[in-house]
N, C-alpha and C positions, 0 to 999 in steps of 0.2 A: 469592422469597416463597412460603412453603408454602401450599398450598390446602386442606389438610385441616382439619377442623372444630376450632376453638379452644374449649376448655372453660375458663371462668373458675372460679377457686376459689370455691366456693359460700359465700354469706353468707346472712343472713336474707332479703335481697331476692331472691337467686338461688333459694332454696328456695321462696319464695312466688311466684316468677315475677312479681313486681310492683315491681321496681326503678322508682322514680319517674323517668321519662325526662325529666329537667329540660330538656335542650336541645330535645327534641321538643315538650315542653309549651310552651316559649317560642315555638317556631315556630308551634305550633298556634293561638296567640292572634292570629296575623296572617294566617292563610290564608283565602282566598276566603269572605268573609262571606255572599254570597248562597247559596253551596252549603251552608254550615253552617246557615243559617236553614231551607233546604229540608229538610235532614236532621232538624232539630229538629221541623218540622211532621210529617214522616213518622213520627218516633218517637212524637209525641203521638198520632197515629192508631193506631199499634200498641198503645200503652199502653191506649187506650180499649177496644180489642178484648179485650186481656188481662184488664182489670178486670172485664169482663162475665162471664168464666168462672172467674176465680181470686179468692179472698178477698185483700184488701189486707193485707200484712204490714208490721209496724213495723220501722224500722231497728234498734231495740233488741231485737228478738226474738232469743233465743239459739238457734242452730242446733246447736251441739255444745259439750260441756264436756270439757276435757282436764285430767284430774286436778284438777277443780274450777274451772279457768279457762275463762271463757266466750268463745266466738267468735260474734259477732253477725251478723245479716243485713247491717248496715252494712259490716262488715269484708269480708264476702264480696263484696258489691256493688262495693265500692271496688277489691278485688283484680281482679274481673272487668273493670272499666273499664280498668284499667292493662294487664291482659293483652291485651285487645283492641287497645288503642292500640299496644302494643309489637309486636304481630303485624300491625299496619296493617290491621285488620279494621274496616270502617266500621259504625257502628250506625245504625239497628237491624239486628239479625241474625236469622237463622232461629231458631225456638224450639229446634230440636235442638242448634244450635251453642251457644246460650245455656245450655242445660242441661248440656252437656259442659263449658263454661267454668266454670259454677258448681260442678260436681262437682270439677273439677280444682283450683279455687281453695280450696274447703273442705278438700280432701285436703292441699294444700300448706300451708295455714294450720295445720292440725293437726300436720303434721310439724315446722313451724317452732316451734310452741309447745312441743312435746316437747323439741326441741333447746335452745330458750331456757331452759327450766326446769333443764336440766343446766348450760348455759353460765353462768348467773347465779351459780353456785356459785364460779366463778373470779373473783378480783379483777381489775379493769381499772384500771390506773394512769391518773390524771387523766381519768377518764371524762367528767365534766362539761365539761371544757375540750375534749375531743375532739368531744363532741356539738355544742358551740357553734361550733367551727371548721368542722365539716362543714355545719352549717346555714348558716353564713356563706358557705361556698363555693357552696352551692346557690343562695342568695339572689343572689350576685354574677352569676349567669347571666341575670338579668332586669334590665330597664332601670329598674324601680321596684318599690317595695313592693306597689303595686296590681297590677302584672303578676304578681308572685310569688304573691300571695294568690289572684288569679284562676286561675292554673295549679293551685294546690292545690285550690281549690273545684271545679275540673273533674274531680277524682278524689275528691270528697267528703272532703277533709282540711282541717283547720285547722293553723295553725302549731304548736299544741300537739301535735296528732296526729303531725305530721311529726317533731317533736323526740323523741317517744316511739318512733316507728318507727326513727329514726336511732340512738337509744340501744340498742335491741334489736339492730340491725344490727351495731353496734360490739362489743357483748357477744358475739354469736355469732361474729363474725369473729375475735375474740381466742381464743375456745374452739377454733375450727377450726384456727387457726394453731398453737396449742400441742398440741392433741390429735392432729391429722392431718397438717398440712402439714410441720411440723418433723420428723416421723418418716418421711415418704415419701421413698424413695430409688429411683433408677433406675440400675442398673449400666450401664456402657458396652455390655456384651454385649447387654443388652435393647434399648437404643437402636439398636444395629447390626442386630438381628433385625428390628425395625420397619422400618428403612430398606430392608433387603434384600427384605422381603415386600411393601413398598409402592413399590418403585422406579418401576415404570411408572405407577402411579396418581398419585403426588405429586411425584416428583423428576425426571422426564423432561419437558423442554420441547420440543414438536414444532416443526418448521420452520414459520415464519409469514411472511406478507408483507403489506405495505400497498400498495394500488394505487388508481389513479383510472382511470376509463374514460369514453369517449364512446360512447353507444349510439345507433345508427340502427335503431329498432325495426321489426321486420317479422315478423308472425306466421307460424308454420310452414304455416298453411293459406292464406297469401296466394298469389296467382297467381305464376307464374314471372316474369312481366313486372314485378310489384311487387317481388319479391325482387331482381331484377336492378337495378331502379331504386334500391332501398335500398343495395345493395352499391356501386353506382357513386357514390352520395352519400358513403358512408363512405370510399371510396378518394380522393375529392376532398378530404375533410376531412383525411385522413392526409397528403396532399401539403402542406396548409397547416401542419400540425403540424411536418412535416419541414423546412419552410421557415423555421421559427422562431417561428410565432405562438404566443401563450400558450395552453397546453393547457387551463387552468382557464377562461379566458375563452370559448374555443370550446365547452367542455363546457356552460357555463351557457346559451349561445345555441343550441346545436344538439342536445345529447343529449336523448333521450326518457326517460331514466331519472330517477327522483326525486332521485338523487344529483347531478343537474345543479346543484341549489341550492347544493351544497358544492363546486362546480367539478369534479364527477365523483368526489370522494373516497369510496371504499367502506370506509375504515377497515381494520383489521387482520383477517386471516382465516388459517385453517390449511388444510392439504390436506383435501379432502373436504367443504368448506363451499361451494364454488362448482361450477358445472357443469363437466364434464371439460375441454372445449375451452378455456374461459376459464382454468381453473386451470393447465392445461399451459402456456399462453402466458404467464401471469403469473409462474410460478415459473421459467420459462426465461430471464427477463429479469434484468439487473443494475440496481441502483438508478439511476434517471434515464433508463433506456432506454424506448423506445416500441415496441410490437409492430406487426406488420402488421395487416391487417383480419382479425378472428377471427369466424367464423360460429358461432352457437349457435341454439337454438330461439327465442331472444328477438330475434334480428336480427344486426346486425353491430357488433362492438366494436373500439375502438382502446384498447389498454391501456397505461398508464404505471405502471411500478413505482416506488414512492416509497421504501420500506424493505424490507429482508429480514433475517430472523433465522434463522440456521441452528439445527438441532436441537441440544440440549445436555442434559447431565445434571448436577444438583447433586452435588457430592462429599459424602461422609458428613461429613467434617470441617466443611464449610460449613454444614451443617444440624443437626449433633449437638446444639447447645445448644437449638434450638427443639424438636427431637424429645424431648429429655430433659424440658423444661418441659411439653410436651404430655402425655407419659406420666405425669409426676408429678401433674398436675392430674386425669388420669383416675383415678389411684389414690386421690387425695383424695376425688373424687366418689364412688367406689365405697365407700370407707371410711365416709363420712357416710351414704350410703344404707343400708348394712348396720347401722350404729349406730342409725339411726332405726327400722329394722325391729325391732330388738331392744327398743327403748324401747316400741314399740307393744304388744309381747307382754305387758308387765307394767303398762301404763298403764291408767287408768280413763277410757275414752272413751265419753261418753254423748251420743247424738244425740237431739235433741228431736223 
């Protein structure tokens, strides 16, 4: 699995950064009611303070006109809500963050409108059916019409708004596919160059291990007598493990590490993520083997190796298709960005 950033082919929603997160919205309707109510009360208090210093604006106020088409306060506020939700930023937010979000939303809405005005010139086959199908797919992610409408209202949208948004999304997606995606090509040599230049960053998998341990804690500042007592306890436990007692059961009963709740399981880790003595002991083991008593600054450990993965490198052939798709999407993204920049140069953009 490649770990480099995946760039989706931009659509209206991508440009706006306000793709309606239908699954997330569905989950949102069921999360922690008390916490949500508390957040609402906090938001109310913040709004009260803001109202004292700022004049109240109407949702229908026009913030900018793009070649005569208005972008309203409602559209910007709606975009900001979804942007914050997508980035998992809880509201209310700091005034500076809100200002940045509003500026970004207005800029993206402007870019999207410019692109849509060009995209609508291309015919889209069965557009009404495509819109209806997409709306139905989104509706199907909710248990009822009421839940669907509740999710929409959470981002200040009606079903009619969502239908129009979906229509624009499809129109722009069609334009992008024909104008940019279909023409984007990535020669094999270009993919190979990316592979070679990013070999260490993306395609090499370091050695890793999964282990459990039993820790008999003893601070470095403890007296020699206390350290000795802790070590002796660890050695006694090691004998029990060697005699066949269940490692996880002993860890739950005896280990002073929080991992005791999971039977001592520490999960998977790579070299450099554990203290040296522990790491050396763990990577020296074979799966299923148990170490001797290992001393670290935390005390005395008994380590059991569960799994071990040797370092490896993905071959070019195994990742060529993913690299090609990634680079193609990068080219499409760049092409759209440059295209919108050119549209801005000749557009009539009037801010209120």
